C-alpha positions in Angstrom: -18.1 -14.6 21.7 -16.7 -12.7 18.9 -14.5 -9.8 20.0 -15.5 -6.3 19.0 -13.4 -5.0 16.2 -11.3 -1.9 16.8 -11.5 0.0 13.6 -11.5 3.8 13.9 -11.5 6.2 10.9 -10.4 9.7 11.5 -10.8 11.8 8.4 -9.3 14.9 9.9 -5.9 13.2 9.6 -6.1 12.6 5.8 -2.7 14.0 5.1 -1.0 11.1 6.8 -0.7 7.6 5.5 0.8 4.1 5.7 2.4 1.7 4.4 2.4 -1.1 3.7 1.7 -1.5 1.8 1.4 -0.9 2.0 3.3 -1.7 1.1 1.5 -1.4 0.8 1.3 0.8 0.9 -0.9 4.4 -2.5 -3.8 6.2 -8.7 -4.2 3.9 -11.4 -4.7 3.6 -15.2 -8.1 4.9 -15.7 -9.9 5.1 -19.1 -10.2 8.7 -20.2 -14.0 8.5 -19.9 -14.0 7.5 -16.2 -14.5 10.0 -13.4 -11.8 11.8 -11.5 -11.5 11.7 -7.8 -14.0 14.6 -7.6 -16.5 13.0 -9.9 -16.0 15.3 -12.9 -16.0 13.5 -16.2 -12.8 14.0 -18.1 -13.2 15.6 -21.5 -11.8 13.5 -24.4 -9.9 16.5 -25.9 -6.2 16.8 -25.1 -3.9 14.5 -23.1 -5.1 13.6 -19.6 -2.5 14.8 -17.0 -2.5 13.7 -13.4 -2.4 16.3 -10.7 -2.6 16.3 -6.9 -5.6 17.8 -5.1 -4.9 20.7 -2.8 -5.9 18.5 0.1 -3.1 16.1 -0.9 -5.5 13.1 -0.5 -6.3 12.2 -4.1 -5.4 12.6 -7.8 -7.2 14.7 -10.3 -7.2 14.3 -14.0 -7.2 17.4 -16.2 -6.7 17.3 -20.0 -4.0 19.5 -21.6 -4.3 20.5 -25.2 -1.2 18.9 -26.6 -0.4 16.1 -29.0 2.2 13.4 -28.5 4.4 12.8 -31.5 5.2 9.1 -31.1 8.9 9.9 -30.5 9.3 8.5 -27.0 12.1 10.7 -25.8 10.5 13.8 -27.0 7.1 12.9 -25.6 8.6 12.1 -22.2 10.3 15.5 -22.2 7.0 17.2 -23.1 5.0 15.5 -20.4 7.7 16.1 -17.7 7.6 19.8 -18.5 3.9 19.9 -18.2 4.1 18.1 -14.8 6.1 21.0 -13.5 3.5 23.7 -14.2 0.9 24.5 -11.6 -2.4 25.8 -13.0 -3.1 29.5 -12.8 -6.2 28.8 -10.7 -4.2 26.9 -8.1 -7.1 24.5 -7.7 -4.7 21.5 -7.8 -0.9 20.9 -7.8 1.5 19.7 -10.4 3.5 16.7 -9.1 6.8 18.2 -10.2 6.2 21.5 -8.5 7.2 20.3 -5.1 10.7 21.2 -3.8 12.8 18.5 -5.4 14.4 18.2 -8.8 14.9 15.7 -11.5 18.6 15.1 -11.9 18.3 13.0 -15.1 16.0 10.7 -16.9 16.5 8.0 -19.5 14.2 6.4 -22.0 15.2 2.8 -22.8 13.0 0.7 -25.0 9.8 0.2 -22.9 11.0 1.8 -19.7 11.7 5.2 -18.2 14.2 5.7 -15.4 14.0 9.0 -13.5 16.7 10.0 -11.0 15.7 12.6 -8.4 17.8 14.6 -6.0 18.0 14.0 -2.2 15.1 16.4 -1.5 12.6 13.9 -2.9 13.0 12.0 0.4 11.6 15.0 2.3 8.1 14.4 0.8 5.5 13.2 3.3 4.4 9.6 3.0 1.0 10.4 1.5 2.3 13.2 -0.8 5.1 10.9 -2.1 2.7 8.2 -3.1 0.5 10.7 -4.9 3.4 12.4 -6.6 4.7 9.0 -7.7 1.3 7.9 -9.0 0.7 11.1 -10.9 4.1 11.0 -12.7 3.8 7.3 -13.5 0.2 7.5 -14.8 1.0 10.5 -16.9 4.1 9.0 -18.5 2.6 5.6 -19.2 0.6 7.4 -21.9 3.7 7.6 -24.0 3.4 5.0 -26.7 5.4 1.8 -26.0 6.3 2.7 -22.4 5.3 0.0 -20.0 7.4 0.5 -16.9 8.7 3.5 -14.8 11.6 3.3 -12.4 12.4 6.0 -9.7 15.9 6.5 -8.3 17.1 9.0 -5.7 20.7 10.1 -6.1 21.3 7.1 -8.3 19.9 4.5 -5.8 16.5 2.8 -6.2 13.7 4.5 -4.4 12.7 2.8 -1.2 9.2 2.8 0.4 8.6 3.8 4.0 9.3 0.2 5.0 12.8 0.4 3.5 12.0 -1.9 0.6 12.9 -0.9 -3.0 9.8 0.3 -4.9 11.1 -1.2 -8.2 9.4 -1.0 -11.5 5.9 0.6 -11.7 3.3 -0.2 -14.3 -0.3 0.5 -15.0 -1.2 -2.1 -12.4 0.9 -0.7 -9.6 -1.7 1.6 -8.3 -4.7 -0.6 -8.9 -6.4 -2.5 -6.1 -8.9 -5.3 -6.0 -11.9 -3.2 -6.9 -10.2 -1.8 -10.0 -10.4 1.8 -8.8 -7.7 4.4 -8.4 -6.1 5.4 -5.1 -7.7 8.6 -4.1 -8.4 8.9 -0.3 -6.8 7.8 2.9 -8.3 7.0 6.3 -6.7 6.4 9.7 -7.6 3.0 11.3 -6.7 1.3 14.5 -6.4 -2.4 14.0 -5.3 -5.1 16.4 -2.5 -7.4 15.2 -0.9 -10.4 16.8 2.8 -11.1 17.0 4.8 -13.9 18.7 6.4 -13.9 22.1 10.1 -14.6 22.3 9.6 -18.4 22.7 7.3 -18.5 19.7 4.6 -20.4 21.6 2.1 -17.7 22.1 0.7 -14.5 20.5 0.6 -11.0 21.9 -2.0 -8.5 20.7 -0.8 -5.0 19.7 -3.0 -2.1 18.3 -1.5 -0.4 15.3 -2.6 3.1 14.4 -2.0 3.7 10.7 -3.2 5.2 7.5 -4.3 3.2 4.5 -5.9 3.8 1.1 -9.6 3.3 1.3 -9.4 1.4 -2.0 -7.6 -1.4 -0.2 -9.9 -4.0 1.4 -9.3 -3.8 5.2 -8.8 -7.5 5.3 -5.9 -7.2 2.8 -4.4 -4.4 4.8 -4.5 -6.5 8.0 -2.8 -9.4 6.2 -0.1 -7.2 4.8 0.5 -5.5 8.2 0.8 -8.9 9.9 3.3 -10.1 7.3 5.3 -6.8 7.7 5.8 -7.7 11.4 6.3 -5.6 14.5 7.3 -2.0 14.0 10.2 -2.3 16.5 8.7 0.3 18.8 7.8 -2.2 21.5 10.1 -4.8 22.9 8.9 -8.3 23.3 7.0 -8.6 20.0 8.4 -10.9 17.3 7.4 -11.6 13.7 5.2 -14.6 13.0 5.4 -14.8 9.2 8.3 -14.7 6.7 8.4 -11.1 5.5 9.1 -12.4 1.9 5.7 -13.9 1.8 3.6 -12.5 -1.1 -0.2 -12.1 -1.0 -1.9 -13.7 -4.0 -5.4 -12.8 -3.0 -7.7 -11.8 -0.1 -11.5 -11.8 -0.2 -14.4 -12.2 2.2 -17.7 -13.8 1.7 -20.4 -14.9 4.2 -18.2 -14.2 7.1 -15.2 -16.3 5.8 -12.0 -14.5 4.8 -10.1 -16.4 2.1 -6.4 -15.7 2.2 -4.2 -17.2 -0.5 -0.4 -16.7 0.0 2.6 -17.9 -1.9 5.0 -20.6 -0.7 7.0 -18.0 1.4 4.4 -18.6 4.1 5.6 -22.1 4.7 9.1 -20.8 5.5 9.1 -20.4 9.3 10.5 -17.3 11.1 12.6 -18.0 14.2 11.0 -20.6 16.4 7.4 -19.7 15.4 5.6 -22.8 14.0 3.4 -22.5 10.9 0.2 -23.1 12.8 1.1 -20.2 15.2 1.7 -18.0 12.1 -1.7 -19.0 10.8 -3.4 -18.0 14.0 -1.6 -14.6 14.0 -3.6 -13.9 10.8 -6.8 -15.5 12.0 -7.0 -13.6 15.3 -6.2 -10.3 13.6 -8.7 -10.8 10.8 -11.5 -12.0 13.2 -11.2 -8.6 15.0 -13.0 -7.2 11.9 -16.8 -7.3 12.0 -16.9 -8.8 8.5 -14.9 -11.9 9.5 -15.9 -15.0 11.6 -13.5 -17.6 10.1 -10.4 -17.6 8.0 -9.3 -20.0 5.2 -5.6 -20.0 4.5 -4.2 -21.5 1.3 -0.7 -21.6 -0.2 -0.7 -21.2 -3.9 -4.4 -22.2 -3.9 -4.0 -25.4 -2.0 -4.2 -26.5 1.7 -0.7 -26.8 3.1 0.1 -30.4 4.1 0.9 -29.3 7.6 -2.7 -28.2 8.2 -5.4 -30.7 8.9 -7.9 -28.1 7.7 -7.6 -24.9 5.8 -10.3 -23.1 7.8 -9.5 -21.6 11.2 -11.6 -20.0 13.9 -10.3 -17.5 16.5 -8.1 -18.9 19.2 -7.9 -16.9 22.4 -6.1 -19.7 24.3 -2.8 -18.8 22.8 -3.0 -15.1 23.4 -1.0 -13.7 26.4 -0.1 -10.2 27.6 3.3 -8.6 27.8 2.7 -7.0 31.2 0.6 -7.8 34.2 -1.4 -4.5 34.0 -2.9 -5.6 30.6 -2.7 -2.0 29.3 -3.2 -2.0 25.5 -0.1 -2.0 23.4 -0.2 0.6 20.7 2.1 1.2 17.7 1.8 4.5 15.9 2.3 5.3 12.2 5.7 6.5 11.1 7.5 6.0 14.4 10.1 3.5 15.1 
């Protein structure tokens, strides 16, 4: 019998968020005629500037009556000044109006590098993603600019998983459905990690925030790859954290997961088949998934007799005899 999925959305907590994503992980390159997060059509006069809603859950696009000159350095300076100014109506927030400062910025060919002071790290997770998206999306309108880099006190900005954010482009804030990041929901998902011996899986509920533009199946895959949070002893990663997700889609109850070759590199003493079932068991917690097909670079790994897996409860154990649910919470370690 298929287990009931544990997926709980709590809109009253919209000001918090993940990761992953998350890294996973938070607005994207929208045509000027597309709708903003509040469904108002952007007028085609002026330059669209990206702002943050007062609820700090989405971006809003509002045109400003300026013209860009084509001089990259000058245009970057102009846009950064605008991004500091809150509107008189206070209906939304300028991303550079928060309590941090730009120490310096450099325009170099097709890239812009911005260095912030230490106070940038004090932004909440959700707010930081929105601030970053608003700045990047606004500056990418400068002719010839393709990439934006963020530093803090001279060091590359890291996400809440401790990984460098790196270069950001028009695709950075786009997800599978092609829409912009705009809202976040809290979900409780059940993930599966290895025991110390690597011969069994242990279920753990993870309470976290994610962008509603991210398919929940993708979120589950990324969270499984990210591994245990470290809050609970006795949980071990099942998948090489350097594994990249090529694609995740679901059709007719089958979730198709395509990973790069990093998946075939084992972690500790966890065999590849056990790693596969950590994904399968987590994904089949969702009501949309009955089976999972796992591919590596679009092909069935030689170690698998079949690429399609069904849920396997026989390899699941508990950490304690009382069988109380194990719960990891967002942002705590």
